[in-house]
N, C-alpha and C positions, 0 to 999 in steps of 0.2 A: 623586419623587427631586429634590432641589435641583440647581441648576446646578453648585454646587461638587462635590457627590458624583458627579454625572454626568461631569464633567470628570476627576475623580480615577479613577473606574472605567474610563473610556475610556483615560486615559493609562497607568494601571498595566497594563491588558490589552495595549495596543499596545507597551509597553516591556518586556514579558516576555522577549523574546529577549536583553535586556541582563543579565538576572539577576533575583533576587528584588526586587521593587519594593514599597515600603510607603509609606503616607501617615500623617503624624502632625500633630495640631493644633498650631498655633503662631501667636502674635500675631494671632489673629482669622482666620487662614487655615489653610493646610496646608503642610507641607514634604514633599517627595517624596524618598525615599531608595532608592538602588540598592545592595543588599548593604551597607547602613550608610552609604553616601556621599550626602550632601545635594546633589542635583543640580538640583532644581526647587522652585519655590514657587507656590502658588495663592493669589491675593488678589483679592477682589472679582470672582470668576468669570473671572479671567484667569490663564492659565498662563505662567510665566516660566522660562526655562532658563539655567543657569550658563554664563558665557563667561569666557575668560581672555585673556591677551595674544595667544596663538596664534590663538584663534578669534574674538576680538572683531570684526575687520573683516568676517568672514562673517556674524556675527549682526547687525551694524549694517545690512548690505545686505539681509538677509532679514526682519528683525523690524520691526514697526510702532513699537516704542519700548522704552525701558528701564524697569525697575522703579524707582519713586521713592516717597518718603514725606516727611512733614514732621517735622522735629525742631527744637524751640525756634524755631519760626517760619521755618525755612529748609528749602528743598527739598534732600533728600539722595538719592543714588542708589546702587544696588548693581549688581554686575556680572551681573545677570540680565536677559534679554531676552524680550519678549513673543512668544508663539507666535501666528502668524497663524491666524485661524479656519479657513481651508481646510486647514491642516496638521493640525488636530485630526481631520479626516475622512479623512486619508491615512495609513494605518498605516506604509507604507514611509518617507514623509517624516518623520513624527513620530519614528519609531525612529532614523532617521539623525541628526536634530538632538538627540535625547535622548542618543544615544551620544556626540556631541561634548560635551554638557554633563557627562556622567558622566566622560569623559576629562579635561575641564578641572578638575573637582573633584579628581580623583585626582592630577593634576599639581600642584595647589596644595597638596596634603597631602604630596607627596614631600619627603624631606629635601633641604634646599638644600646644594649643595657648600660645604664649609668653605673659607674663605679661608686661603691660606698666610700664616703669620705673617711679618712683615717682619723679617729679621735685620739686625743692625748690619753696616754695611760695614766690612771690615777695611782698615786703612791700609797 
């Protein structure tokens, strides 16, 4: 079993309390989905979890680093944070952080409140 498939199998098994978790090939790695919501990615044998404005400070403190890639010679980053290796061995910890990632993705998909149109002031 390759490292990628081992990490996917472990992650999907540990994240089962969150709902149905599936892995799909993408961009040379894998995307992990919980009930259709993309919450994690696996690239070069490293698992990354989704963060948002609410959870970013926690992920920065917990994670060894952020997912980055090269585009047109410049380093780009996404709001996905590396899972520490010891967390891959701890079902409770991985599930806790995976839940935060799933919640972050769902918040990002939620409809944004509409701005109230500005009315003209009456004189």
